[in-house]
N, C-alpha and C positions, 0 to 999 in steps of 0.2 A: 505492500501498501504507499502510496509515493503521499510527501509527509501532508500537501495543498485535502487533501481524502480528508486525513485525520485531522483536520485543523475546522471544517467540514464537520466534520463528527460531532469535534468536541462542540461548537457551533450550538448546533443544529440539537444538540443532548444536555447543555448545558446539567441544566435541573433538574441532571436525572445526575448526571456524573458527580455536584455538591450534596445531593440525597443522600450519594454511595458511600464520602467523601468522610463525610458528617455520619456515618453509620457509622467509619469504621474506625471514630473517636468515642461514641457517645454509649453504642451500640442500640440504638434505638433509631427508629424510621417516624419523620418529619410526619409522615400520615397515618404510623400508630396511634391507634387512642386508651389509655388510662382511668382506667375509674378510681378518683382521690377521695375523698369523705373531706366536705366545706360545711361551716356551723355560719346561714347567712339569719337574722330579720326577716320576722314574719313578714312587717313589712315586703319588705326585700321580696319571699316566696311567692308574696302573692299579684303581686307585679309581675313576677315569672313567669305566674298562669295564664294574666289573665291576656299575653304575648303572649304565651303557646296557644288557648285557648282562639285569639284573637285570630293569631296567626298561619293556624294551624303545625304550627315548626316544632319536634322536642328544644325540649328545657337545654339545654349539653348547645344543638348546633348556633338558641339567642346567644350563652355566649361567646357562644365563640368567633361564630360573627361579631361579634365589638372588640375581639380581640385579631383579625386578617385581617388585610390591609385591603 
């Protein structure tokens, strides 16, 4: 394979290579999901449930969307 072809592949799949590089360092993939326990106020839980009913999305997805660009 020529150098130009390799560069094209690296550019095209840059995000995949970055994810694999990060996996080598952390042993976690960015699209993996983990369950955590958190404590929220009753008010916050009520608001999240209202959003869930309004949008039809799971609460975890609502929370994730607030942190993703």
